[in-house]
C-alpha positions as CSV (number, residue, x, y, z in Angstrom):
1,X,82.3,106.8,103.4
2,X,85.3,106.1,101.3
3,X,88.3,103.9,102.3
4,X,90.4,107.0,102.7
5,X,87.9,108.4,105.3
6,X,88.0,105.2,107.4
7,X,91.7,104.8,107.9
8,X,94.5,107.2,108.7
9,X,96.9,104.9,106.9
10,X,98.0,105.4,103.3
11,X,100.3,102.3,103.3
12,X,99.6,99.0,105.1
13,X,101.7,95.9,104.4
14,X,101.1,92.6,106.1
15,X,103.8,89.9,106.0
16,X,104.9,90.8,102.5
17,X,107.7,88.7,101.1
18,X,109.6,88.7,97.8
19,X,111.4,85.8,96.4
20,X,113.5,85.5,93.2
21,X,114.6,82.3,91.5
22,X,118.0,82.4,89.9
23,X,118.8,79.0,88.4
24,X,118.5,76.6,91.3
25,X,118.9,79.3,94.0
26,X,116.0,81.0,95.8
27,X,116.7,84.6,96.8
28,X,114.6,86.0,99.7
29,X,114.8,89.7,99.1
30,X,112.0,90.3,101.7
31,X,111.0,87.7,104.2
32,X,108.1,89.1,106.2
33,X,107.6,92.8,106.4
34,X,104.6,94.5,108.0
35,X,104.5,98.2,108.1
36,X,101.9,100.9,108.4
37,X,102.5,104.5,107.3
38,X,100.0,107.3,108.1
39,X,99.1,110.1,105.9
40,X,101.4,113.0,106.4
41,X,104.4,111.0,107.7
42,X,108.0,111.5,106.6
43,X,109.7,108.1,106.7
44,X,113.2,106.9,105.7
45,X,113.9,103.3,104.6
46,X,117.6,102.5,105.5
47,X,119.8,99.5,105.2
48,X,123.0,98.2,103.7
49,X,123.2,96.7,100.2
50,X,121.1,93.6,100.1
51,X,119.0,94.5,103.1
52,X,115.7,94.6,101.0
53,X,115.1,98.4,101.1
54,X,115.1,98.7,97.3
55,X,112.7,95.7,97.0
56,X,110.4,97.2,99.6
57,X,110.5,100.6,97.7
58,X,109.6,98.8,94.5
59,X,106.6,97.1,96.1
60,X,105.5,100.2,97.9
61,X,105.8,102.2,94.7
62,X,103.8,99.5,92.7
63,X,106.8,98.8,90.5
64,X,106.6,95.2,91.7
65,X,104.3,92.8,93.5
66,X,105.0,90.7,96.6
67,X,105.4,86.9,96.3
68,X,103.3,86.6,99.5
69,X,101.4,88.9,101.8
70,X,99.1,91.8,101.3
71,X,99.7,95.5,100.4
72,X,96.9,98.1,100.8
73,X,97.6,101.4,99.2
74,X,95.2,104.2,100.0
75,X,92.4,101.7,100.6
76,X,93.1,99.5,97.6
77,X,94.6,96.0,97.7
78,X,97.4,96.3,95.1
79,X,99.1,93.0,96.0
80,X,97.7,91.0,93.1
81,X,97.1,93.7,90.5
82,X,98.1,93.2,86.8
83,X,100.9,95.3,85.3
84,X,98.3,97.6,83.6
85,X,96.4,98.1,86.9
86,X,99.6,98.8,88.7
87,X,100.6,101.4,86.1
88,X,97.3,103.2,86.6
89,X,97.7,103.2,90.3
90,X,101.3,104.4,90.1
91,X,100.3,107.4,88.0
92,X,97.5,108.4,90.4
93,X,98.9,107.5,93.8
94,X,102.8,107.7,93.6
95,X,105.1,110.6,92.8
96,X,108.6,109.3,92.1
97,X,111.9,111.2,92.7
98,X,115.0,109.4,91.5
99,X,118.7,109.8,92.1
100,X,119.4,110.4,88.4
101,X,116.4,112.7,87.9
102,X,115.1,110.8,84.9
103,X,114.2,113.9,83.0
104,X,113.6,113.9,79.2
105,X,116.7,115.7,77.9
106,X,115.0,117.4,74.9
107,X,112.0,118.6,76.8
108,X,111.7,121.8,78.8
109,X,111.1,121.9,82.6
110,X,107.4,122.6,81.9
111,X,107.1,119.7,79.5
112,X,108.8,117.3,81.9
113,X,106.6,118.3,84.8
114,X,103.4,118.1,82.6
115,X,104.2,114.5,81.4
116,X,102.2,112.6,84.0
117,X,99.2,114.8,83.2
118,X,99.2,113.6,79.6
119,X,98.6,110.0,80.9
120,X,95.9,111.4,83.2
121,X,94.1,112.8,80.1
122,X,94.1,116.5,81.0
123,X,93.8,119.1,78.4
124,X,96.9,121.1,77.3
125,X,95.7,124.2,79.1
126,X,95.1,122.3,82.3
127,X,98.5,120.6,82.0
128,X,100.3,123.9,81.5
129,X,98.5,125.5,84.5
130,X,99.2,122.7,86.9
131,X,102.8,122.2,85.7
132,X,103.5,125.9,86.2
133,X,102.0,125.7,89.7
134,X,104.2,122.7,90.5
135,X,107.3,124.5,89.3
136,X,106.3,127.5,91.3
137,X,106.0,125.3,94.4
138,X,109.7,124.3,94.1
139,X,110.9,127.8,93.2
140,X,111.5,127.2,89.5
141,X,108.7,129.0,87.7
142,X,111.4,131.2,86.0
143,X,113.1,128.0,84.6
144,X,109.9,126.6,82.9
145,X,111.4,127.0,79.4
146,X,114.8,125.6,80.2
147,X,116.0,122.1,79.2
148,X,117.8,119.8,81.7
149,X,121.3,120.6,80.3
150,X,120.6,124.3,81.0
151,X,119.9,123.6,84.7
152,X,122.2,122.8,87.7
153,X,121.9,119.4,89.4
154,X,119.8,120.9,92.2
155,X,117.5,122.6,89.7
156,X,117.1,119.3,87.8
157,X,116.1,117.5,91.0
158,X,113.6,120.2,91.8
159,X,112.0,119.8,88.4
160,X,111.8,116.1,89.2
161,X,110.1,116.8,92.5
162,X,107.7,119.2,90.7
163,X,106.9,116.4,88.3
164,X,106.3,114.0,91.2
165,X,103.9,116.4,92.8
166,X,101.9,117.5,89.8
167,X,99.4,114.7,90.1
168,X,98.9,115.4,93.9
169,X,99.9,111.8,94.7
170,X,99.1,110.1,98.0
171,X,102.8,109.4,98.5
172,X,106.1,111.1,97.4
173,X,108.6,108.3,97.0
174,X,112.2,109.4,96.8
175,X,115.0,107.0,95.9
176,X,118.4,108.3,97.0
177,X,117.3,111.8,96.1
178,X,120.6,113.4,97.0
179,X,122.9,110.7,95.7
180,X,124.0,112.7,92.6
181,X,124.2,116.1,94.4
182,X,126.9,117.9,96.3
183,X,126.5,118.6,100.0
184,X,125.2,122.2,99.8
185,X,122.6,121.2,97.1
186,X,121.6,118.1,99.2
187,X,120.8,120.3,102.1
188,X,118.7,122.6,99.9
189,X,116.7,119.6,98.6
190,X,116.2,118.4,102.2
191,X,114.9,121.8,103.1
192,X,112.4,121.5,100.3
193,X,111.3,118.1,101.5
194,X,110.8,119.4,105.0
195,X,108.6,122.2,103.6
196,X,106.6,119.7,101.6
197,X,106.2,117.5,104.7
198,X,105.1,120.6,106.7
199,X,102.3,121.1,104.1
200,X,101.0,117.6,104.7
201,X,102.7,115.5,102.0
202,X,103.5,111.9,102.8
203,X,107.1,111.3,102.0
204,X,109.1,108.0,101.9
205,X,112.8,108.4,101.3
206,X,115.1,105.5,100.5
207,X,118.7,106.2,101.4
208,X,121.9,104.5,102.6
209,X,123.2,107.8,104.0
210,X,122.8,108.1,107.8
211,X,122.9,111.9,107.7
212,X,120.2,112.2,105.0
213,X,118.0,109.6,106.8
214,X,118.0,111.9,109.9
215,X,116.0,114.5,108.1
216,X,113.1,112.1,108.2
217,X,110.8,112.0,111.2
218,X,110.7,108.1,111.3
219,X,113.5,105.7,110.4
220,X,112.8,102.1,109.3
221,X,116.0,100.0,109.2
222,X,116.1,96.8,107.2
223,X,118.5,93.9,107.3
224,X,118.4,90.5,105.5
225,X,114.9,91.2,104.2
226,X,113.4,92.0,107.6
227,X,112.7,95.1,109.6
228,X,115.5,95.5,112.1
229,X,114.1,98.6,113.8
230,X,111.2,101.0,113.2
231,X,111.4,104.1,115.4
232,X,110.5,107.7,115.5
233,X,113.4,110.0,114.9
234,X,113.6,112.2,118.0
235,X,116.6,114.1,116.7
236,X,115.4,115.3,113.4
237,X,118.1,117.3,111.5
238,X,116.6,120.7,110.9
239,X,117.5,121.9,107.4
240,X,118.9,125.4,107.1
241,X,116.2,127.9,106.0
242,X,116.3,127.9,102.2
243,X,114.7,130.2,99.6
244,X,113.8,127.0,97.8
245,X,111.4,125.9,100.5
246,X,107.7,126.2,99.5
């Protein structure tokens, strides 16, 4: 039996802390954070600037390692992995969606979405098939040959979401995913996230916007490097039905 069969949790952190040394000053970005996230949950990390939410996102996303404590991701202890090991885990386990999309400007939607599959060692035919399917899942198969400057902001974010999903990751990690979008487009992206959640995807969204956080089904609030509250959201904002939803 594999680790993933034994536990319902995809993320388990125990007393993780992160300290930075700046000259003679020690900055405690995270102090002692323990959190368990089950497969298929939709969670928002919230908090003001300096609360530790971005540091927690970086650790959960294997972009950084904790100074203390343990982090188990999908049955693997990633707390003390090397940079190369973390890079491999990131490519297999984490799908990232960023506020600024982070698309390659000279590449088509299809090429942008297929990029993680190159690192995974898939053939060109397999990459093309899976990238097209991912674009289809976000309603953008007809924009496969378009470059980012030929797409709207909402379309660019959907390409970024397709790229995040193409490797069928354990976790979809979205950092301020609506920060660069207008209100109408933000609601469309939230409708897409809700549809992905309904299909069983595990979603962690980092946001400072209260209205966006309320689309999630669980809200974790951080302050001064600690979890202030961690509660189910009993008043989930229901996104308007959108043709973008998968």
